[in-house]
All heavy atoms as atom14 arrays in JSON, in Angstrom:
{
  "sequence": "MVNESSGDRWEHFPVTCTQFLASALTGDLKSTILSSSRFPLAVHEFRQLKAV",
  "atom14_mask": [
    [1, 1, 1, 1, 1, 1, 1, 1, 0, 0, 0, 0, 0, 0],
    [1, 1, 1, 1, 1, 1, 1, 0, 0, 0, 0, 0, 0, 0],
    [1, 1, 1, 1, 1, 1, 1, 1, 0, 0, 0, 0, 0, 0],
    [1, 1, 1, 1, 1, 1, 1, 1, 1, 0, 0, 0, 0, 0],
    [1, 1, 1, 1, 1, 1, 0, 0, 0, 0, 0, 0, 0, 0],
    [1, 1, 1, 1, 1, 1, 0, 0, 0, 0, 0, 0, 0, 0],
    [1, 1, 1, 1, 0, 0, 0, 0, 0, 0, 0, 0, 0, 0],
    [1, 1, 1, 1, 1, 1, 1, 1, 0, 0, 0, 0, 0, 0],
    [1, 1, 1, 1, 1, 1, 1, 1, 1, 1, 1, 0, 0, 0],
    [1, 1, 1, 1, 1, 1, 1, 1, 1, 1, 1, 1, 1, 1],
    [1, 1, 1, 1, 1, 1, 1, 1, 1, 0, 0, 0, 0, 0],
    [1, 1, 1, 1, 1, 1, 1, 1, 1, 1, 0, 0, 0, 0],
    [1, 1, 1, 1, 1, 1, 1, 1, 1, 1, 1, 0, 0, 0],
    [1, 1, 1, 1, 1, 1, 1, 0, 0, 0, 0, 0, 0, 0],
    [1, 1, 1, 1, 1, 1, 1, 0, 0, 0, 0, 0, 0, 0],
    [1, 1, 1, 1, 1, 1, 1, 0, 0, 0, 0, 0, 0, 0],
    [1, 1, 1, 1, 1, 1, 0, 0, 0, 0, 0, 0, 0, 0],
    [1, 1, 1, 1, 1, 1, 1, 0, 0, 0, 0, 0, 0, 0],
    [1, 1, 1, 1, 1, 1, 1, 1, 1, 0, 0, 0, 0, 0],
    [1, 1, 1, 1, 1, 1, 1, 1, 1, 1, 1, 0, 0, 0],
    [1, 1, 1, 1, 1, 1, 1, 1, 0, 0, 0, 0, 0, 0],
    [1, 1, 1, 1, 1, 0, 0, 0, 0, 0, 0, 0, 0, 0],
    [1, 1, 1, 1, 1, 1, 0, 0, 0, 0, 0, 0, 0, 0],
    [1, 1, 1, 1, 1, 0, 0, 0, 0, 0, 0, 0, 0, 0],
    [1, 1, 1, 1, 1, 1, 1, 1, 0, 0, 0, 0, 0, 0],
    [1, 1, 1, 1, 1, 1, 1, 0, 0, 0, 0, 0, 0, 0],
    [1, 1, 1, 1, 0, 0, 0, 0, 0, 0, 0, 0, 0, 0],
    [1, 1, 1, 1, 1, 1, 1, 1, 0, 0, 0, 0, 0, 0],
    [1, 1, 1, 1, 1, 1, 1, 1, 0, 0, 0, 0, 0, 0],
    [1, 1, 1, 1, 1, 1, 1, 1, 1, 0, 0, 0, 0, 0],
    [1, 1, 1, 1, 1, 1, 0, 0, 0, 0, 0, 0, 0, 0],
    [1, 1, 1, 1, 1, 1, 1, 0, 0, 0, 0, 0, 0, 0],
    [1, 1, 1, 1, 1, 1, 1, 1, 0, 0, 0, 0, 0, 0],
    [1, 1, 1, 1, 1, 1, 1, 1, 0, 0, 0, 0, 0, 0],
    [1, 1, 1, 1, 1, 1, 0, 0, 0, 0, 0, 0, 0, 0],
    [1, 1, 1, 1, 1, 1, 0, 0, 0, 0, 0, 0, 0, 0],
    [1, 1, 1, 1, 1, 1, 0, 0, 0, 0, 0, 0, 0, 0],
    [1, 1, 1, 1, 1, 1, 1, 1, 1, 1, 1, 0, 0, 0],
    [1, 1, 1, 1, 1, 1, 1, 1, 1, 1, 1, 0, 0, 0],
    [1, 1, 1, 1, 1, 1, 1, 0, 0, 0, 0, 0, 0, 0],
    [1, 1, 1, 1, 1, 1, 1, 1, 0, 0, 0, 0, 0, 0],
    [1, 1, 1, 1, 1, 0, 0, 0, 0, 0, 0, 0, 0, 0],
    [1, 1, 1, 1, 1, 1, 1, 0, 0, 0, 0, 0, 0, 0],
    [1, 1, 1, 1, 1, 1, 1, 1, 1, 1, 0, 0, 0, 0],
    [1, 1, 1, 1, 1, 1, 1, 1, 1, 0, 0, 0, 0, 0],
    [1, 1, 1, 1, 1, 1, 1, 1, 1, 1, 1, 0, 0, 0],
    [1, 1, 1, 1, 1, 1, 1, 1, 1, 1, 1, 0, 0, 0],
    [1, 1, 1, 1, 1, 1, 1, 1, 1, 0, 0, 0, 0, 0],
    [1, 1, 1, 1, 1, 1, 1, 1, 0, 0, 0, 0, 0, 0],
    [1, 1, 1, 1, 1, 1, 1, 1, 1, 0, 0, 0, 0, 0],
    [1, 1, 1, 1, 1, 0, 0, 0, 0, 0, 0, 0, 0, 0],
    [1, 1, 1, 1, 1, 1, 1, 0, 0, 0, 0, 0, 0, 0]
  ],
  "atom14_positions": [
    [[3.05, -7.7, -5.36], [3.58, -6.93, -6.46], [2.83, -5.61, -6.55], [1.62, -5.57, -6.35], [3.42, -7.69, -7.77], [4.12, -9.03, -7.85], [5.88, -8.94, -8.06], [6.07, -8.21, -9.64], [0.0, 0.0, 0.0], [0.0, 0.0, 0.0], [0.0, 0.0, 0.0], [0.0, 0.0, 0.0], [0.0, 0.0, 0.0], [0.0, 0.0, 0.0]],
    [[3.56, -4.57, -6.83], [2.98, -3.24, -7.03], [3.36, -2.8, -8.44], [4.51, -2.93, -8.85], [3.53, -2.22, -6.01], [3.02, -0.83, -6.3], [3.15, -2.64, -4.6], [0.0, 0.0, 0.0], [0.0, 0.0, 0.0], [0.0, 0.0, 0.0], [0.0, 0.0, 0.0], [0.0, 0.0, 0.0], [0.0, 0.0, 0.0], [0.0, 0.0, 0.0]],
    [[2.37, -2.32, -9.19], [2.6, -1.87, -10.56], [2.43, -0.37, -10.66], [1.51, 0.2, -10.08], [1.62, -2.57, -11.51], [1.74, -2.07, -12.94], [0.84, -1.42, -13.44], [2.84, -2.36, -13.57], [0.0, 0.0, 0.0], [0.0, 0.0, 0.0], [0.0, 0.0, 0.0], [0.0, 0.0, 0.0], [0.0, 0.0, 0.0], [0.0, 0.0, 0.0]],
    [[3.31, 0.24, -11.4], [3.21, 1.67, -11.69], [2.03, 1.85, -12.66], [2.01, 1.26, -13.74], [4.51, 2.13, -12.33], [4.55, 3.56, -12.73], [5.86, 3.89, -13.39], [6.37, 3.08, -14.19], [6.38, 4.97, -13.11], [0.0, 0.0, 0.0], [0.0, 0.0, 0.0], [0.0, 0.0, 0.0], [0.0, 0.0, 0.0], [0.0, 0.0, 0.0]],
    [[1.05, 2.64, -12.29], [-0.18, 2.74, -13.09], [0.05, 3.33, -14.47], [-0.69, 3.03, -15.4], [-1.22, 3.57, -12.35], [-0.75, 4.89, -12.17], [0.0, 0.0, 0.0], [0.0, 0.0, 0.0], [0.0, 0.0, 0.0], [0.0, 0.0, 0.0], [0.0, 0.0, 0.0], [0.0, 0.0, 0.0], [0.0, 0.0, 0.0], [0.0, 0.0, 0.0]],
    [[1.06, 4.14, -14.64], [1.28, 4.78, -15.94], [2.51, 4.22, -16.66], [3.04, 4.87, -17.55], [1.45, 6.29, -15.74], [2.58, 6.53, -14.91], [0.0, 0.0, 0.0], [0.0, 0.0, 0.0], [0.0, 0.0, 0.0], [0.0, 0.0, 0.0], [0.0, 0.0, 0.0], [0.0, 0.0, 0.0], [0.0, 0.0, 0.0], [0.0, 0.0, 0.0]],
    [[2.95, 3.03, -16.28], [4.13, 2.47, -16.91], [4.25, 0.99, -16.71], [3.3, 0.32, -16.28], [0.0, 0.0, 0.0], [0.0, 0.0, 0.0], [0.0, 0.0, 0.0], [0.0, 0.0, 0.0], [0.0, 0.0, 0.0], [0.0, 0.0, 0.0], [0.0, 0.0, 0.0], [0.0, 0.0, 0.0], [0.0, 0.0, 0.0], [0.0, 0.0, 0.0]],
    [[5.42, 0.47, -16.99], [5.66, -0.97, -16.9], [6.49, -1.38, -15.7], [6.91, -2.52, -15.6], [6.38, -1.44, -18.17], [5.51, -1.31, -19.41], [4.28, -1.4, -19.27], [6.07, -1.12, -20.51], [0.0, 0.0, 0.0], [0.0, 0.0, 0.0], [0.0, 0.0, 0.0], [0.0, 0.0, 0.0], [0.0, 0.0, 0.0], [0.0, 0.0, 0.0]],
    [[6.75, -0.45, -14.79], [7.57, -0.76, -13.63], [6.79, -1.56, -12.6], [5.62, -1.3, -12.35], [8.03, 0.55, -12.97], [9.49, 0.71, -12.89], [9.96, 2.03, -12.31], [8.96, 2.91, -11.77], [9.1, 3.59, -10.64], [10.18, 3.48, -9.94], [8.15, 4.39, -10.23], [0.0, 0.0, 0.0], [0.0, 0.0, 0.0], [0.0, 0.0, 0.0]],
    [[7.45, -2.55, -11.99], [6.87, -3.37, -10.93], [7.82, -3.42, -9.76], [9.03, -3.36, -9.93], [6.66, -4.81, -11.43], [5.54, -4.96, -12.4], [5.6, -4.77, -13.75], [4.21, -5.35, -12.12], [4.39, -5.01, -14.32], [3.51, -5.38, -13.33], [3.53, -5.68, -10.94], [2.17, -5.72, -13.42], [2.19, -6.02, -11.04], [1.53, -6.04, -12.25]],
    [[7.26, -3.55, -8.55], [8.04, -3.8, -7.35], [7.48, -5.05, -6.67], [6.27, -5.21, -6.59], [7.95, -2.63, -6.36], [8.73, -1.42, -6.77], [8.63, -0.3, -5.74], [7.58, -0.13, -5.12], [9.64, 0.39, -5.58], [0.0, 0.0, 0.0], [0.0, 0.0, 0.0], [0.0, 0.0, 0.0], [0.0, 0.0, 0.0], [0.0, 0.0, 0.0]],
    [[8.38, -5.89, -6.2], [7.98, -7.12, -5.53], [8.3, -7.01, -4.05], [9.38, -6.56, -3.68], [8.73, -8.32, -6.12], [8.44, -9.58, -5.4], [9.31, -10.11, -4.47], [7.38, -10.42, -5.47], [8.78, -11.22, -4.0], [7.62, -11.43, -4.58], [0.0, 0.0, 0.0], [0.0, 0.0, 0.0], [0.0, 0.0, 0.0], [0.0, 0.0, 0.0]],
    [[7.36, -7.39, -3.22], [7.55, -7.4, -1.77], [7.25, -8.81, -1.28], [6.11, -9.28, -1.42], [6.63, -6.38, -1.09], [6.88, -4.98, -1.54], [6.14, -4.42, -2.58], [7.88, -4.22, -0.97], [6.39, -3.13, -3.01], [8.14, -2.93, -1.39], [7.4, -2.39, -2.41], [0.0, 0.0, 0.0], [0.0, 0.0, 0.0], [0.0, 0.0, 0.0]],
    [[8.23, -9.5, -0.71], [8.05, -10.9, -0.31], [7.31, -11.04, 1.02], [7.84, -11.58, 1.99], [9.48, -11.43, -0.23], [10.28, -10.23, 0.17], [9.61, -9.06, -0.51], [0.0, 0.0, 0.0], [0.0, 0.0, 0.0], [0.0, 0.0, 0.0], [0.0, 0.0, 0.0], [0.0, 0.0, 0.0], [0.0, 0.0, 0.0], [0.0, 0.0, 0.0]],
    [[6.1, -10.52, 1.07], [5.27, -10.58, 2.27], [3.84, -10.92, 1.86], [3.49, -10.83, 0.69], [5.29, -9.24, 3.06], [6.68, -8.93, 3.56], [4.78, -8.11, 2.19], [0.0, 0.0, 0.0], [0.0, 0.0, 0.0], [0.0, 0.0, 0.0], [0.0, 0.0, 0.0], [0.0, 0.0, 0.0], [0.0, 0.0, 0.0], [0.0, 0.0, 0.0]],
    [[3.01, -11.25, 2.84], [1.6, -11.5, 2.55], [0.9, -10.18, 2.25], [1.44, -9.09, 2.52], [0.89, -12.16, 3.75], [0.88, -11.23, 4.84], [1.58, -13.45, 4.16], [0.0, 0.0, 0.0], [0.0, 0.0, 0.0], [0.0, 0.0, 0.0], [0.0, 0.0, 0.0], [0.0, 0.0, 0.0], [0.0, 0.0, 0.0], [0.0, 0.0, 0.0]],
    [[-0.28, -10.26, 1.72], [-1.06, -9.05, 1.41], [-1.33, -8.25, 2.68], [-1.21, -7.03, 2.69], [-2.36, -9.44, 0.73], [-3.37, -8.04, 0.23], [0.0, 0.0, 0.0], [0.0, 0.0, 0.0], [0.0, 0.0, 0.0], [0.0, 0.0, 0.0], [0.0, 0.0, 0.0], [0.0, 0.0, 0.0], [0.0, 0.0, 0.0], [0.0, 0.0, 0.0]],
    [[-1.67, -8.95, 3.76], [-1.94, -8.28, 5.03], [-0.7, -7.58, 5.56], [-0.77, -6.42, 5.99], [-2.45, -9.29, 6.08], [-3.59, -9.97, 5.54], [-2.81, -8.61, 7.37], [0.0, 0.0, 0.0], [0.0, 0.0, 0.0], [0.0, 0.0, 0.0], [0.0, 0.0, 0.0], [0.0, 0.0, 0.0], [0.0, 0.0, 0.0], [0.0, 0.0, 0.0]],
    [[0.44, -8.24, 5.49], [1.69, -7.63, 5.93], [2.04, -6.42, 5.06], [2.51, -5.39, 5.56], [2.84, -8.64, 5.88], [2.75, -9.71, 6.92], [3.77, -10.81, 6.67], [4.04, -11.19, 5.54], [4.34, -11.33, 7.76], [0.0, 0.0, 0.0], [0.0, 0.0, 0.0], [0.0, 0.0, 0.0], [0.0, 0.0, 0.0], [0.0, 0.0, 0.0]],
    [[1.79, -6.53, 3.77], [2.06, -5.42, 2.86], [1.23, -4.2, 3.23], [1.74, -3.09, 3.36], [1.78, -5.84, 1.41], [1.89, -4.69, 0.45], [3.11, -4.32, -0.06], [0.76, -3.97, 0.08], [3.22, -3.25, -0.94], [0.85, -2.9, -0.79], [2.08, -2.54, -1.3], [0.0, 0.0, 0.0], [0.0, 0.0, 0.0], [0.0, 0.0, 0.0]],
    [[-0.07, -4.4, 3.4], [-0.96, -3.28, 3.73], [-0.61, -2.65, 5.07], [-0.54, -1.43, 5.2], [-2.42, -3.74, 3.71], [-2.98, -4.09, 2.35], [-4.37, -4.68, 2.48], [-2.98, -2.88, 1.43], [0.0, 0.0, 0.0], [0.0, 0.0, 0.0], [0.0, 0.0, 0.0], [0.0, 0.0, 0.0], [0.0, 0.0, 0.0], [0.0, 0.0, 0.0]],
    [[-0.39, -3.47, 6.08], [-0.05, -2.95, 7.4], [1.26, -2.18, 7.35], [1.37, -1.08, 7.89], [0.03, -4.09, 8.41], [0.0, 0.0, 0.0], [0.0, 0.0, 0.0], [0.0, 0.0, 0.0], [0.0, 0.0, 0.0], [0.0, 0.0, 0.0], [0.0, 0.0, 0.0], [0.0, 0.0, 0.0], [0.0, 0.0, 0.0], [0.0, 0.0, 0.0]],
    [[2.26, -2.72, 6.68], [3.56, -2.05, 6.59], [3.5, -0.78, 5.77], [4.16, 0.21, 6.08], [4.6, -2.99, 5.98], [4.78, -4.13, 6.79], [0.0, 0.0, 0.0], [0.0, 0.0, 0.0], [0.0, 0.0, 0.0], [0.0, 0.0, 0.0], [0.0, 0.0, 0.0], [0.0, 0.0, 0.0], [0.0, 0.0, 0.0], [0.0, 0.0, 0.0]],
    [[2.7, -0.79, 4.71], [2.55, 0.41, 3.89], [1.86, 1.53, 4.67], [2.25, 2.69, 4.59], [1.76, 0.09, 2.62], [0.0, 0.0, 0.0], [0.0, 0.0, 0.0], [0.0, 0.0, 0.0], [0.0, 0.0, 0.0], [0.0, 0.0, 0.0], [0.0, 0.0, 0.0], [0.0, 0.0, 0.0], [0.0, 0.0, 0.0], [0.0, 0.0, 0.0]],
    [[0.85, 1.17, 5.46], [0.12, 2.19, 6.22], [0.92, 2.73, 7.4], [0.74, 3.89, 7.78], [-1.21, 1.62, 6.7], [-2.23, 1.35, 5.59], [-3.45, 0.64, 6.15], [-2.63, 2.64, 4.9], [0.0, 0.0, 0.0], [0.0, 0.0, 0.0], [0.0, 0.0, 0.0], [0.0, 0.0, 0.0], [0.0, 0.0, 0.0], [0.0, 0.0, 0.0]],
    [[1.79, 1.93, 7.98], [2.59, 2.41, 9.11], [3.87, 3.09, 8.66], [4.57, 3.7, 9.46], [2.98, 1.26, 10.05], [3.73, 0.29, 9.32], [1.75, 0.62, 10.69], [0.0, 0.0, 0.0], [0.0, 0.0, 0.0], [0.0, 0.0, 0.0], [0.0, 0.0, 0.0], [0.0, 0.0, 0.0], [0.0, 0.0, 0.0], [0.0, 0.0, 0.0]],
    [[4.19, 2.99, 7.36], [5.41, 3.61, 6.85], [6.63, 2.72, 6.95], [7.74, 3.15, 6.61], [0.0, 0.0, 0.0], [0.0, 0.0, 0.0], [0.0, 0.0, 0.0], [0.0, 0.0, 0.0], [0.0, 0.0, 0.0], [0.0, 0.0, 0.0], [0.0, 0.0, 0.0], [0.0, 0.0, 0.0], [0.0, 0.0, 0.0], [0.0, 0.0, 0.0]],
    [[6.46, 1.47, 7.4], [7.58, 0.54, 7.49], [8.0, 0.02, 6.12], [9.13, -0.41, 5.93], [7.23, -0.64, 8.38], [7.06, -0.22, 9.84], [7.65, 0.79, 10.23], [6.33, -0.91, 10.56], [0.0, 0.0, 0.0], [0.0, 0.0, 0.0], [0.0, 0.0, 0.0], [0.0, 0.0, 0.0], [0.0, 0.0, 0.0], [0.0, 0.0, 0.0]],
    [[7.11, 0.04, 5.16], [7.4, -0.42, 3.82], [7.82, 0.77, 2.97], [7.15, 1.8, 2.97], [6.15, -1.08, 3.22], [6.31, -1.58, 1.8], [5.87, -3.03, 1.74], [5.51, -0.73, 0.85], [0.0, 0.0, 0.0], [0.0, 0.0, 0.0], [0.0, 0.0, 0.0], [0.0, 0.0, 0.0], [0.0, 0.0, 0.0], [0.0, 0.0, 0.0]],
    [[8.9, 0.63, 2.25], [9.38, 1.7, 1.39], [9.21, 1.28, -0.07], [9.71, 0.24, -0.49], [10.86, 2.01, 1.67], [11.12, 2.39, 3.1], [10.34, 3.62, 3.5], [10.61, 3.98, 4.95], [9.56, 4.7, 5.59], [0.0, 0.0, 0.0], [0.0, 0.0, 0.0], [0.0, 0.0, 0.0], [0.0, 0.0, 0.0], [0.0, 0.0, 0.0]],
    [[8.48, 2.07, -0.82], [8.22, 1.79, -2.23], [8.51, 3.03, -3.05], [8.02, 4.11, -2.73], [6.76, 1.38, -2.41], [6.4, 1.41, -3.77], [0.0, 0.0, 0.0], [0.0, 0.0, 0.0], [0.0, 0.0, 0.0], [0.0, 0.0, 0.0], [0.0, 0.0, 0.0], [0.0, 0.0, 0.0], [0.0, 0.0, 0.0], [0.0, 0.0, 0.0]],
    [[9.27, 2.87, -4.11], [9.52, 4.03, -4.98], [8.29, 4.34, -5.82], [8.07, 5.49, -6.18], [10.73, 3.77, -5.9], [10.49, 2.6, -6.68], [12.0, 3.6, -5.09], [0.0, 0.0, 0.0], [0.0, 0.0, 0.0], [0.0, 0.0, 0.0], [0.0, 0.0, 0.0], [0.0, 0.0, 0.0], [0.0, 0.0, 0.0], [0.0, 0.0, 0.0]],
    [[7.48, 3.33, -6.1], [6.26, 3.57, -6.88], [5.2, 4.25, -6.03], [4.61, 5.25, -6.44], [5.72, 2.24, -7.46], [6.68, 1.72, -8.53], [4.32, 2.44, -8.04], [6.32, 0.35, -9.07], [0.0, 0.0, 0.0], [0.0, 0.0, 0.0], [0.0, 0.0, 0.0], [0.0, 0.0, 0.0], [0.0, 0.0, 0.0], [0.0, 0.0, 0.0]],
    [[4.96, 3.75, -4.83], [3.91, 4.33, -3.98], [4.32, 5.68, -3.39], [3.46, 6.49, -3.07], [3.55, 3.36, -2.84], [2.88, 2.07, -3.28], [2.63, 1.18, -2.07], [1.6, 2.34, -4.04], [0.0, 0.0, 0.0], [0.0, 0.0, 0.0], [0.0, 0.0, 0.0], [0.0, 0.0, 0.0], [0.0, 0.0, 0.0], [0.0, 0.0, 0.0]],
    [[5.61, 5.93, -3.26], [6.04, 7.2, -2.67], [5.7, 8.39, -3.57], [5.61, 9.51, -3.1], [7.54, 7.18, -2.37], [8.27, 7.08, -3.58], [0.0, 0.0, 0.0], [0.0, 0.0, 0.0], [0.0, 0.0, 0.0], [0.0, 0.0, 0.0], [0.0, 0.0, 0.0], [0.0, 0.0, 0.0], [0.0, 0.0, 0.0], [0.0, 0.0, 0.0]],
    [[5.48, 8.15, -4.85], [5.13, 9.24, -5.75], [3.62, 9.46, -5.83], [3.16, 10.35, -6.52], [5.68, 8.96, -7.14], [5.11, 7.78, -7.67], [0.0, 0.0, 0.0], [0.0, 0.0, 0.0], [0.0, 0.0, 0.0], [0.0, 0.0, 0.0], [0.0, 0.0, 0.0], [0.0, 0.0, 0.0], [0.0, 0.0, 0.0], [0.0, 0.0, 0.0]],
    [[2.86, 8.65, -5.1], [1.4, 8.81, -5.09], [0.96, 9.41, -3.76], [1.78, 9.77, -2.94], [0.72, 7.45, -5.29], [0.91, 6.65, -4.15], [0.0, 0.0, 0.0], [0.0, 0.0, 0.0], [0.0, 0.0, 0.0], [0.0, 0.0, 0.0], [0.0, 0.0, 0.0], [0.0, 0.0, 0.0], [0.0, 0.0, 0.0], [0.0, 0.0, 0.0]],
    [[-0.32, 9.48, -3.56], [-0.86, 10.0, -2.3], [-1.08, 8.89, -1.29], [-1.82, 9.06, -0.32], [-2.17, 10.73, -2.57], [-1.97, 11.99, -3.36], [-3.24, 12.74, -3.51], [-3.92, 12.78, -2.2], [-5.02, 13.41, -1.95], [-5.62, 14.07, -2.89], [-5.57, 13.37, -0.76], [0.0, 0.0, 0.0], [0.0, 0.0, 0.0], [0.0, 0.0, 0.0]],
    [[-0.49, 7.74, -1.5], [-0.66, 6.6, -0.59], [0.6, 6.42, 0.21], [1.68, 6.4, -0.34], [-0.92, 5.33, -1.39], [-1.11, 4.12, -0.53], [-2.33, 3.85, 0.05], [-0.05, 3.25, -0.28], [-2.5, 2.73, 0.85], [-0.2, 2.15, 0.52], [-1.44, 1.89, 1.08], [0.0, 0.0, 0.0], [0.0, 0.0, 0.0], [0.0, 0.0, 0.0]],
    [[0.52, 6.26, 1.49], [-0.69, 6.36, 2.31], [-0.96, 7.81, 2.7], [-0.06, 8.64, 2.7], [-0.34, 5.53, 3.53], [1.13, 5.69, 3.69], [1.67, 5.81, 2.29], [0.0, 0.0, 0.0], [0.0, 0.0, 0.0], [0.0, 0.0, 0.0], [0.0, 0.0, 0.0], [0.0, 0.0, 0.0], [0.0, 0.0, 0.0], [0.0, 0.0, 0.0]],
    [[-2.18, 8.08, 3.01], [-2.55, 9.41, 3.51], [-1.97, 9.61, 4.91], [-1.65, 8.64, 5.6], [-4.07, 9.55, 3.56], [-4.79, 9.46, 2.21], [-6.3, 9.48, 2.43], [-4.37, 10.58, 1.29], [0.0, 0.0, 0.0], [0.0, 0.0, 0.0], [0.0, 0.0, 0.0], [0.0, 0.0, 0.0], [0.0, 0.0, 0.0], [0.0, 0.0, 0.0]],
    [[-1.85, 10.85, 5.33], [-1.28, 11.15, 6.65], [-2.13, 10.6, 7.79], [-1.62, 10.18, 8.82], [-1.1, 12.65, 6.8], [0.0, 0.0, 0.0], [0.0, 0.0, 0.0], [0.0, 0.0, 0.0], [0.0, 0.0, 0.0], [0.0, 0.0, 0.0], [0.0, 0.0, 0.0], [0.0, 0.0, 0.0], [0.0, 0.0, 0.0], [0.0, 0.0, 0.0]],
    [[-3.45, 10.59, 7.59], [-4.37, 10.1, 8.61], [-5.11, 8.89, 8.06], [-5.64, 8.93, 6.95], [-5.38, 11.2, 9.01], [-6.39, 10.67, 10.0], [-4.65, 12.41, 9.56], [0.0, 0.0, 0.0], [0.0, 0.0, 0.0], [0.0, 0.0, 0.0], [0.0, 0.0, 0.0], [0.0, 0.0, 0.0], [0.0, 0.0, 0.0], [0.0, 0.0, 0.0]],
    [[-5.13, 7.81, 8.82], [-5.81, 6.58, 8.4], [-7.09, 6.42, 9.2], [-7.16, 6.79, 10.36], [-4.95, 5.34, 8.65], [-3.54, 5.47, 8.22], [-3.17, 5.9, 6.97], [-2.38, 5.25, 8.87], [-1.87, 5.91, 6.88], [-1.36, 5.53, 8.02], [0.0, 0.0, 0.0], [0.0, 0.0, 0.0], [0.0, 0.0, 0.0], [0.0, 0.0, 0.0]],
    [[-8.07, 5.86, 8.55], [-9.33, 5.58, 9.24], [-9.76, 4.17, 8.88], [-9.83, 3.83, 7.7], [-10.4, 6.56, 8.8], [-11.73, 6.34, 9.46], [-12.77, 7.34, 8.99], [-12.41, 8.48, 8.69], [-13.94, 6.94, 8.93], [0.0, 0.0, 0.0], [0.0, 0.0, 0.0], [0.0, 0.0, 0.0], [0.0, 0.0, 0.0], [0.0, 0.0, 0.0]],
    [[-10.0, 3.35, 9.89], [-10.46, 1.99, 9.67], [-11.91, 1.91, 10.13], [-12.25, 2.34, 11.21], [-9.6, 0.99, 10.46], [-8.19, 0.94, 9.97], [-7.23, 1.71, 10.56], [-7.84, 0.13, 8.9], [-5.91, 1.67, 10.12], [-6.55, 0.08, 8.44], [-5.58, 0.86, 9.06], [0.0, 0.0, 0.0], [0.0, 0.0, 0.0], [0.0, 0.0, 0.0]],
    [[-12.75, 1.37, 9.26], [-14.16, 1.24, 9.6], [-14.56, -0.22, 9.46], [-14.2, -0.89, 8.51], [-15.02, 2.06, 8.66], [-14.86, 3.54, 8.89], [-15.73, 4.3, 7.93], [-14.81, 4.98, 7.02], [-15.14, 5.44, 5.85], [-16.34, 5.29, 5.38], [-14.24, 6.05, 5.11], [0.0, 0.0, 0.0], [0.0, 0.0, 0.0], [0.0, 0.0, 0.0]],
    [[-15.32, -0.7, 10.43], [-15.81, -2.07, 10.38], [-17.01, -2.12, 9.44], [-17.93, -1.31, 9.54], [-16.23, -2.54, 11.77], [-16.67, -3.98, 11.79], [-16.96, -4.46, 13.19], [-16.77, -3.73, 14.15], [-17.42, -5.67, 13.32], [0.0, 0.0, 0.0], [0.0, 0.0, 0.0], [0.0, 0.0, 0.0], [0.0, 0.0, 0.0], [0.0, 0.0, 0.0]],
    [[-16.98, -3.05, 8.52], [-18.1, -3.22, 7.61], [-19.23, -3.94, 8.31], [-19.0, -4.84, 9.12], [-17.66, -4.01, 6.37], [-16.58, -3.35, 5.52], [-16.2, -4.28, 4.37], [-17.05, -2.02, 4.99], [0.0, 0.0, 0.0], [0.0, 0.0, 0.0], [0.0, 0.0, 0.0], [0.0, 0.0, 0.0], [0.0, 0.0, 0.0], [0.0, 0.0, 0.0]],
    [[-20.43, -3.57, 7.98], [-21.6, -4.21, 8.58], [-22.22, -5.16, 7.56], [-22.12, -4.94, 6.36], [-22.61, -3.16, 9.0], [-22.05, -2.24, 10.05], [-23.07, -1.23, 10.52], [-22.34, -0.32, 11.48], [-23.09, 0.25, 12.47], [0.0, 0.0, 0.0], [0.0, 0.0, 0.0], [0.0, 0.0, 0.0], [0.0, 0.0, 0.0], [0.0, 0.0, 0.0]],
    [[-22.87, -6.19, 8.05], [-23.53, -7.15, 7.18], [-24.63, -6.46, 6.39], [-25.31, -5.56, 6.89], [-24.1, -8.28, 8.01], [0.0, 0.0, 0.0], [0.0, 0.0, 0.0], [0.0, 0.0, 0.0], [0.0, 0.0, 0.0], [0.0, 0.0, 0.0], [0.0, 0.0, 0.0], [0.0, 0.0, 0.0], [0.0, 0.0, 0.0], [0.0, 0.0, 0.0]],
    [[-24.8, -6.9, 5.18], [-25.83, -6.32, 4.31], [-27.11, -7.1, 4.45], [-27.15, -8.27, 4.53], [-25.37, -6.34, 2.84], [-26.42, -5.74, 1.93], [-24.07, -5.62, 2.69], [0.0, 0.0, 0.0], [0.0, 0.0, 0.0], [0.0, 0.0, 0.0], [0.0, 0.0, 0.0], [0.0, 0.0, 0.0], [0.0, 0.0, 0.0], [0.0, 0.0, 0.0]]
  ]
}
């Protein structure tokens, strides 16, 4: 589920969280709520976290 931060609108995507993120970053997922934000950025960077 995606919520509009300044309102009560919600969008439901019947996928796992991982599928949602991957699809949103590749542009395969279309969202009217996210399309009005800066997500996703034109350039993505993935960094591996190191143990603390």
